[in-house]
N, C-alpha and C positions, 0 to 999 in steps of 0.2 A: 203308215208306212208304203208304198207299195213298191218291186224289185220291179227297177229300167231293167237293168244288164245283167245277166250270168252269163259269168263264164267258168267253165268245169272241166277241169282236170286237160286243163292246156299245155300242148308240147311243139316244142318247134323246135326242129333243127336245121344250119348250114349243111351242106357239102363241099366246104371248097380252099383243098383237096379231100383233104379227111374228115368226117364228119364230127361238128363239133354242136353241142345242142348250148341254143341259148333260152328259152324256158322249160323248164321242167314241172309238170302236173301243178298248173295256177287257178287257182280255186277264186273267186271272191262276187257276191251279187255287190249292186248297185242300186241305195232308193231313193225313190225320186225327191226330186229336193236337195241331192249333199251334195254338195262341194270336196272332195274328195281328191286326197294328194298322191303322187307314186316319187317316190323318193331313190335314190340310193347310183352309187357309183357308174361313171361314164363305164359300158360294156356290160353292163349289168343285166341287162332286158328289157327296162323300163320304156323307153323308143320302139321297140319289138315288139313288147305289148301293146303299145296305145295303138301302132299298125295293126293290129290285127281286130282289134276292138271295134278299130275305125273299118272293119270290111275289105280295108287296101292292099294286106296281104290277106290270100285263101289259103295257100302251104301250110297244113298244121294239122293236132292233132286234138282230141278232144270235143267241147261244143259252146257256141254260146251265142244268146238269145236274148232278143232287146225290145223293148218295146212288144212283147208278148209274141216277140215272133222268133222263129228260129232261122238264122242266120246260118246256120256252116249248112255247107253242102248246093249252096245256091245260084244259082247260071252270074257271069259279072254286068250281064244288063241289071238283071236285081237286084244285085249290090247297089251299083249304080243309083240308079232313081233312088232306093230304099235311104245310101246317104245323104241323098239330097234332100229328102224329105227329112228325115230325121237327127239329123246329123249337121252340124256346126263346127268349124277348125282357127283354131287362131296358131298359129306358127311364131317361131321366131322371130323370120321377116315375117310381114305383116304379109308381101305376095298382089296387092295391088295394083291394079292400074294406071301406072303414074303420069297418063295424059288423060287420061277419066275421073271426073270430079266424085268427090267423097261418094256423094246422091247416086253416081252411076257405078259405083263399082260395089256398094253397097247391095242395091237391082239386084246386080246379075244372076245371083242362087234364085232369086225370086222367077226370075222370068224366066230361066232355065230348066224350073221348076214344072211352070206354064197353069197355078192353080190357080193363079186371079190373073185377072186382065190387068194390061202395061198399068193403066192410069193409078189401080190398086196395090200395084205393088209397090207407084214411087208415094203411097201415103203410109203405107205401111214403109218404107226405110228412111223416109224422114222423121218415124215415129222409132223408130229406134236410132236413129241418129242427137233426134231431144233425147230419150233416157239415156244415152252416157253424154253428155253435156258437148252434141258436136252438129247442132242444125245452123248454130251459124256459118257454119262451112260448108257447109253442102253441096255447095256449086264450086268453090273452089279443087282445083285440078290434085289432083293427091302431092305431084309428088315436088303439091308448095303448103306439105304443112309435116310441123313438126314429126322427130318417128315416135314422141307418147303420143298428138294426133292422128295417126301415120296408123298405129295398134289401138288406137277407139274406132276408130272409122274399120277396121279387120274384126272386134268387136261382135258390132251392128252387125255388117256383113255375116257374120258367124247367123246371129242372132234373126235372119230376113225371115223363114219359112219356119219360128218356132222349133225348134229342135228339141227332141226328145229329150239330147245331150248334145252340149260342150267339150270340144277334147281342145285339152289347148299341150302344142308342145314347148316347154319352156318361153311359156306367153313371155316372160316378162323379161326371158334371158339378154336381149337386146337394147331393153331401158335403161337407165339410172333409175337411184334410187327413188326420186320424188313419182317419179314416172309408173315404177316399178308402184309406187302405193297407189298411183291412181286406177290401177285398172287390177291391181287386188282387190281394193273398193267397191270397183265397178261387179265384179266376179262374185262376192260375195253381194252384195246386196241383189240381184236376179240371182244368187240361191236364196236368198230369204223368200222373193216371190215365187220359188218352186222350179226355176232353173236346174236343173241338173250337170253339174260341172267336174270335169275328169283333168288333172294336168298333171302332166311331168313336169318336177324342176330340183335345179339342184341346188333352191333358194330355199336352206331352213327356214328363215323367218314365217315365205311366203307359205310354205307347208307347215309349221306348226299355227299360222290362225286356217286351215280351215278344217270342215267338220273330222275329217279321217284320213289318218296318212298311211299307203300303205311302202314297208321301206320291203324295198327285193335288195340279192346279192348273188350272182353269179346264176341268173336264173332263175329265183327261187323267192317267195315270196315270205323272209325271215321275219317279220314284224305287220303288225294290222293294229295299228291304234285309233280310238277316238282324242282328240283334242278338246283341250277348253277350251274353244272358242267362246269371248265373250257377245 
């Protein structure tokens, strides 16, 4: 196993108007191919932590390394490029462009990265749609897809640049039980093929099915345990 993400002694405070400590001395590593869930009550700091790990928020103390690269102290331009190449995001809301087709939506981060010609990006996007069982809907506008289908397209979009890590912020928070299980199965299969996934979730069943769960309370890690996953 190789470490793909290392968070060391992360501290984060908000000042509004008084100082409020959001994260306190958060330290953990994530291994390649690990499916990790982060749980805790609302306001415990889990989404803030994900925001730091995703390099969107650079105002913190401590050190974050990903893919053998120190990310702390880097410029916004550097981080934007790093994010596009190494991170895929799946949020509670899919954020697809409604009038674009499923295929066009999946292609967008690939075109932005500019690593492959457009034709190849399109082929890679189709491959990702096939992977999540959405190839038949490739040409359909995103606003004509069901909620569960839209979230699956969002996962394909997160995969387009073969990211080091997929980060999910309540990725099933907006879905019914059947679609939640669909999304979970996709994540589980991806992890079994070596894709690293970190997901913040409120769903105890979702968390229990991941390889490891980090539990947070009041900005601190209070539990970090392996799950007995079949």
